[in-house]
C-alpha positions in Angstrom: 121.6 124.4 106.6 119.8 121.2 107.8 119.5 117.8 106.5 121.9 118.3 103.7 124.9 115.9 103.2 127.5 116.5 100.6 131.0 115.3 99.5 133.4 118.3 99.9 137.2 118.5 99.6 139.8 120.8 100.9 140.8 123.8 98.4 144.3 123.1 99.5 144.6 119.7 97.9 147.3 119.6 95.3 147.8 115.9 94.5 147.5 112.4 95.5 150.6 112.6 97.8 149.3 115.0 100.4 148.9 113.8 104.0 145.5 112.2 105.0 144.7 115.1 107.4 144.7 117.5 104.3 142.8 115.6 101.7 140.0 113.0 101.4 136.3 112.9 102.0 134.1 115.0 104.2 130.5 115.1 105.0 128.5 118.3 106.1 125.1 117.5 107.8 123.2 120.3 109.6 126.0 122.2 111.6 128.5 119.4 111.6 131.5 119.1 109.2 133.3 115.8 109.5 136.6 115.9 107.6 138.5 112.8 106.4 135.2 110.8 106.4 136.4 107.2 106.3 133.7 104.9 107.6 134.7 101.3 108.5 132.1 98.8 107.2 130.6 96.6 110.0 130.3 94.0 107.4 132.2 90.9 108.3 133.7 89.2 105.3 136.4 87.0 104.2 139.9 88.6 103.7 142.2 86.6 101.4 146.0 87.9 101.3 147.2 87.7 97.8 150.9 89.0 97.7 151.6 86.9 94.7 149.6 85.8 91.8 148.5 81.9 91.6 150.6 81.8 88.4 153.6 83.7 87.0 152.4 86.9 85.6 153.5 89.3 82.8 152.8 93.0 83.5 152.0 94.3 80.1 151.5 97.9 81.1 154.3 99.6 83.1 156.1 102.9 82.9 159.7 103.5 84.2 162.4 105.8 83.2 166.3 105.9 83.3 166.3 106.9 87.1 164.9 103.4 87.9 167.5 100.8 88.7 167.2 97.5 86.7 168.3 95.3 89.6 165.8 96.9 92.0 163.1 96.5 89.4 163.9 92.7 89.1 163.9 92.2 92.8 160.4 93.9 93.2 159.3 91.4 90.2 160.5 88.5 92.1 158.7 89.7 95.1 155.4 90.3 93.1 155.5 87.1 91.3 156.2 88.8 87.8 158.1 86.9 85.2 158.2 90.0 82.8 157.5 93.5 82.8 156.8 95.9 79.8 158.0 99.4 79.9 155.7 101.4 77.4 157.7 104.7 78.0 160.6 103.7 75.9 160.8 107.0 73.9 162.4 107.4 70.6 165.8 108.2 69.2 168.7 108.4 71.4 166.4 108.1 74.6 165.1 104.9 73.4 168.5 103.4 72.6 169.9 104.5 76.0 167.1 102.9 77.8 167.3 99.7 75.8 171.0 99.5 76.3 170.7 100.0 80.1 167.8 97.6 80.9 168.6 95.0 78.3 172.2 94.7 79.5 170.7 93.3 82.8 167.7 91.3 81.8 166.6 91.4 78.0 164.3 88.4 78.6 162.5 89.9 81.5 162.5 93.7 80.9 160.7 94.6 77.8 160.7 98.1 76.1 158.1 99.5 73.7 159.1 102.5 71.4 157.1 105.6 71.0 156.5 108.0 68.1 157.9 111.6 67.6 154.7 113.5 66.5 156.6 116.8 66.5 157.0 116.4 62.6 153.4 115.1 61.8 153.1 117.8 59.1 156.1 116.7 57.1 155.5 115.1 53.9 157.8 112.3 54.8 156.4 111.7 58.3 154.7 108.3 57.4 157.8 106.7 55.7 160.1 108.4 58.3 158.0 107.0 61.3 157.8 103.5 59.8 161.5 103.4 59.3 162.1 104.5 62.8 159.8 101.7 64.0 161.9 99.2 61.9 165.2 100.6 63.5 163.6 100.3 67.0 162.7 96.7 66.2 166.3 96.0 65.1 167.6 97.6 68.3 165.6 95.2 70.5 162.5 97.1 71.2 159.4 94.8 71.7 156.5 96.9 70.5 155.2 100.5 69.9 153.1 102.6 72.4 150.5 105.2 71.3 149.5 107.6 74.1 146.3 109.2 74.6 147.8 112.5 73.5 146.9 111.2 69.9 143.3 112.2 69.4 143.2 114.6 72.3 146.2 117.1 72.4 148.4 116.4 69.4 147.7 119.2 66.8 149.1 119.7 63.3 150.0 122.9 61.6 146.4 124.0 61.1 145.9 123.6 65.0 143.6 120.8 64.5 143.7 117.8 66.8 145.2 114.8 65.2 142.7 111.9 65.2 143.5 108.5 66.2 142.6 107.0 62.8 144.8 109.7 60.8 145.8 108.0 57.6 149.4 109.3 58.0 149.8 106.6 60.6 148.7 103.7 58.2 152.2 102.9 56.9 153.3 102.7 60.6 150.7 100.1 61.7 151.3 98.1 58.5 155.1 98.0 59.3 154.2 96.8 62.8 152.3 94.0 61.2 155.1 93.1 58.9 157.6 93.0 62.0 155.2 91.0 64.3 155.5 94.3 66.4 152.5 94.6 68.8 150.8 98.1 69.2 149.6 99.2 72.7 147.4 102.2 72.4 145.6 104.4 74.9 142.8 106.4 73.5 140.5 108.6 75.4 140.0 108.4 79.1 137.1 107.5 81.5 133.7 108.9 80.4 133.7 111.2 83.3 136.6 113.0 82.2 134.5 114.2 79.2 131.6 115.3 81.4 131.1 118.6 83.4 133.0 118.5 86.8 129.9 119.1 88.8 127.7 117.3 91.4 126.8 114.5 88.9 130.3 113.5 88.0 131.3 110.3 89.9 134.8 111.2 89.6 134.5 114.8 91.0 137.1 114.3 93.7 139.8 112.9 91.2 139.1 115.8 88.7 139.4 118.5 91.4 142.7 117.2 92.4 143.7 116.8 88.7 141.7 119.5 86.8 144.1 119.2 83.7 142.7 115.7 83.3 139.4 117.0 82.2 138.6 116.9 78.4 135.1 118.7 78.7 134.5 121.7 76.7 136.8 123.7 74.3 137.5 121.9 71.1 138.2 118.5 72.5 136.4 115.7 70.6 133.6 113.9 72.4 134.5 110.6 74.2 132.4 108.7 72.0 134.1 110.1 68.8 137.7 109.4 70.2 136.8 105.8 70.7 135.0 105.7 67.3 138.4 106.7 65.7 140.2 104.1 67.9 138.0 101.3 66.6 138.0 102.4 63.1 141.7 102.5 63.0 142.1 98.9 64.5 139.5 97.5 62.1 141.4 99.1 59.2 144.6 97.1 60.1 143.6 93.5 60.7 147.2 92.1 60.4 148.4 94.1 63.3 148.0 92.9 66.9 146.6 95.9 69.0 146.4 96.0 72.8 143.8 98.6 73.9 145.0 100.1 77.2 142.6 100.3 80.1 139.9 98.1 78.7 139.6 100.7 75.8 138.4 102.9 78.5 135.0 101.2 78.3 135.2 99.2 81.5 132.0 100.7 82.6 130.2 99.6 79.4 131.3 95.9 78.9 128.4 95.5 76.3 130.0 97.9 74.0 133.7 96.7 74.7 132.3 93.2 73.8 131.0 94.4 70.5 134.4 96.0 69.8 136.1 92.7 70.6 133.9 90.7 68.4 134.2 93.2 65.5 138.0 93.3 65.8 139.7 89.9 66.1 143.2 91.5 66.1 142.3 93.2 69.4 143.5 92.5 73.0 142.7 94.8 76.0 144.6 95.3 79.3 143.0 95.7 82.8 145.5 98.2 84.1 144.0 101.1 86.1 140.5 99.8 85.4 140.0 97.1 88.1 138.0 99.6 90.1 135.5 99.6 87.1 135.4 95.8 86.8 135.2 95.2 90.6 132.2 97.1 91.3 130.2 94.9 88.6 131.5 91.6 89.6 128.7 89.3 87.9 129.1 91.2 84.5 132.9 91.3 84.8 133.2 87.7 85.5 131.1 86.7 82.5 133.2 89.2 80.4 136.6 87.9 81.6 135.5 84.2 81.0 134.3 84.8 77.6 137.1 87.0 76.4 139.8 85.1 78.5 141.9 84.8 75.3 142.0 88.5 74.8 142.5 90.2 78.3 146.0 91.0 79.5 147.2 91.7 83.1 148.6 95.2 83.6 149.1 97.7 86.4 150.0 101.0 84.8 152.8 101.2 87.5 156.4 99.9 87.5 157.4 97.0 89.8 158.3 98.3 93.2 156.8 101.7 92.9 156.0 102.5 96.5 152.6 104.6 96.2 149.4 102.7 95.3 150.7 99.2 95.1 148.3 97.6 92.9 149.6 94.2 92.3 148.0 92.5 95.6 144.7 94.2 94.9 144.5 93.0 91.3 145.5 89.4 92.4 142.8 89.5 94.9 140.3 90.8 92.4 141.0 88.2 89.8 141.5 85.0 92.2 139.3 85.4 95.2 135.6 85.8 96.0 136.2 88.3 98.6 133.6 91.1 98.9 133.4 94.7 99.4 137.1 95.6 99.6 139.0 98.7 98.6 140.5 98.9 95.2 143.1 101.5 96.4 145.7 101.8 99.1 145.5 105.6 99.4 143.9 107.4 102.4 140.9 108.2 100.2 139.3 106.8 96.9 141.6 108.1 94.2 139.1 107.5 91.3 135.5 106.7 92.3 134.0 106.4 95.8 133.1 102.8 95.8 134.3 99.4 96.7 135.0 96.2 94.7 134.3 92.4 94.8 136.5 89.6 93.5 135.5 87.4 90.4 137.4 84.1 91.5 138.3 83.1 88.0 139.3 79.4 87.3 142.8 78.4 86.7 142.6 78.2 83.0 141.5 81.8 82.6 144.0 83.0 85.3 146.9 81.5 83.3 145.8 83.2 80.0 145.2 86.5 81.5 148.4 86.6 83.6 150.7 85.1 81.2 149.7 83.3 78.0 147.8 86.0 76.3 150.6 88.5 76.8 153.3 85.9 75.5 151.1 85.8 72.4 150.6 89.6 72.1 154.5 90.1 72.5 155.2 88.0 69.8 152.9 90.0 67.6 150.4 87.2 67.2 146.6 87.9 66.9 144.2 86.8 69.7 142.8 83.3 69.6 139.2 83.3 68.5 137.0 82.9 71.7 134.5 80.1 71.8 130.9 81.1 71.2 129.1 81.7 74.3 126.9 78.9 75.4 
């Protein structure tokens, strides 16, 4: 073979934790195979260290479990400049009660816990009423909101083996109860568009999907990406009194025009940026315009817990939001974990930073609807 360059990956790669010599990028040209291809740009650009945010931040999108120690999480929060952190993986029943007791006994004003739904009884005639009652009980125990994971609309099935859609009417009483309780709902629907496309040479997340083939929702009886998000928006529009937070920019960070349409349609909708700075940062002009226009609707989040040692996102996110640094990595891995590109900062003004870091999350956690943005001039 001559004159052919391609991206390849060792078949031995199992996950993102493997050592650099066993994973990453490679280039094959003519008779040469260069493993662990990691070119260092000759471009000389400004580097702005951002270990802490310019203003105290609330991480609206965290996941931690019983094995984490509250004191260590708090220490990491202080080191990272986080005022509060929200654990979306609270569970339900006794699991939720134990988690609330453990972490609220240490810092109830800083460590927030969201409840989850038990979908194993979705076919029961009393599921809507029972789940609404469970949410009311979780609220009374001190839970701060409800999380709906991406399994709704993708993998949860009813007795007929059909996938339960995001806008299933059996959940209507639950979302109305959340409105009554001023209980915010953070919901993750779908995943990046590439996860719904063939894992072939045209897929920009080929390396990620080769590492995690179970993340692909292409084929079978999985619904299309567009249909899952259509369900998502229909559900949010159907419950205008409920404060919704759509995780990961509603998985539309690579289509800000459509996301803007949804935000305009649903004045009760917030979005968080967790796990999607890599999408925003490769389109800095459009991203900056979007973040400024919807600065009352966007929440800071990392999809990590404070102090998690792998892929420390906080400093990268702070750098993206605050600086005009150019052409820097969105990851701290030995290889690009999601897409093979670099990002640029959007240097937001202080007013927007305060809202995205802190004020919008404070409003959302109180179950209040977003502020109406000023019309674009």
